[in-house]
C-alpha positions in Angstrom: 191.0 120.8 225.9 187.8 119.5 224.4 189.8 117.8 221.6 192.1 116.1 224.2 188.9 114.9 226.2 187.5 113.5 223.1 190.8 111.8 222.1 191.1 110.2 225.7 187.5 109.1 225.5 188.1 107.5 222.0 191.2 105.8 223.2 189.3 104.5 226.3 186.4 103.4 224.1 184.0 105.7 226.0 181.2 107.5 224.2 180.7 111.1 225.4 178.0 113.6 224.7 178.9 117.2 224.1 177.8 118.1 227.6 179.8 115.4 229.2 182.9 116.3 227.3 182.5 120.0 228.3 182.1 119.0 231.9 185.2 116.6 231.8 187.5 119.1 230.2 188.1 121.2 233.3 188.2 118.1 235.6 190.9 116.6 233.4 192.8 119.9 233.4 192.6 119.8 237.3 194.0 116.3 237.4 196.8 117.1 235.1 197.6 120.2 237.1 197.7 118.3 240.3 200.1 115.7 238.8 202.3 118.5 237.6 202.3 120.0 241.1 203.4 116.6 242.5 206.2 116.4 240.0 207.5 119.6 241.2 208.1 118.4 244.7 211.7 117.8 245.6 212.1 114.0 246.6 215.9 113.9 246.6 217.0 111.7 249.4 213.5 110.3 250.1 213.6 106.5 250.0 210.7 104.8 248.2 208.2 103.0 250.6 205.5 100.5 250.0 203.4 101.6 252.9 203.1 104.9 254.8 203.5 103.4 258.2 206.7 101.8 259.4 205.3 98.5 260.6 205.9 95.0 260.0 203.1 93.0 258.4 202.2 89.9 260.4 203.2 86.7 258.5 201.2 83.3 258.8 202.9 80.0 258.5 202.8 78.7 255.0 201.4 75.3 255.8 198.9 73.1 254.1 195.5 73.4 255.8 193.3 71.2 253.8 194.0 67.6 252.9 193.6 65.8 249.5 189.8 65.0 249.3 189.8 64.1 245.6 188.5 60.6 246.1 185.7 61.8 248.4 184.7 64.6 246.0 184.8 62.3 243.0 182.7 59.6 244.6 179.4 60.9 243.4 180.7 61.4 239.7 179.3 59.0 237.2 182.7 58.1 235.9 186.3 58.9 236.6 189.7 57.7 235.4 193.1 58.3 236.9 191.6 61.0 239.1 190.0 63.0 236.3 186.3 63.3 235.5 185.2 61.5 232.3 182.6 63.4 230.3 180.8 62.6 227.0 182.5 63.8 223.8 180.7 66.8 222.6 182.7 67.6 219.4 182.9 65.1 216.6 
C-alpha cells in the first residue's frame, strides 16, 4: 500500500515523509474499504435525492434590489468616457 500512497501523493503534488506515508497507508485502506462497503449496498428501487429531508426550499422573488448608480459612483473618477473609467496607458 505504501507504493499506492506515494503514487497518490505524487499525483496530488503532495510531498510526504516516510513516516507520513506509513501513517496514511492504513487510513487510505480504511477509506477504500468503506467505499467498497457502500458499493455493496443494494440501492435498486431507491430514487436519487438532492437532500435527505423531503422539504421544499423557500424561494425568494427574483427582483432587482439595487438601482443603476454608475453615474454616482463614477462622479469622483478623474476621467470617464461612455460609462467607462479612462486610465493612463501603461504599455507602449
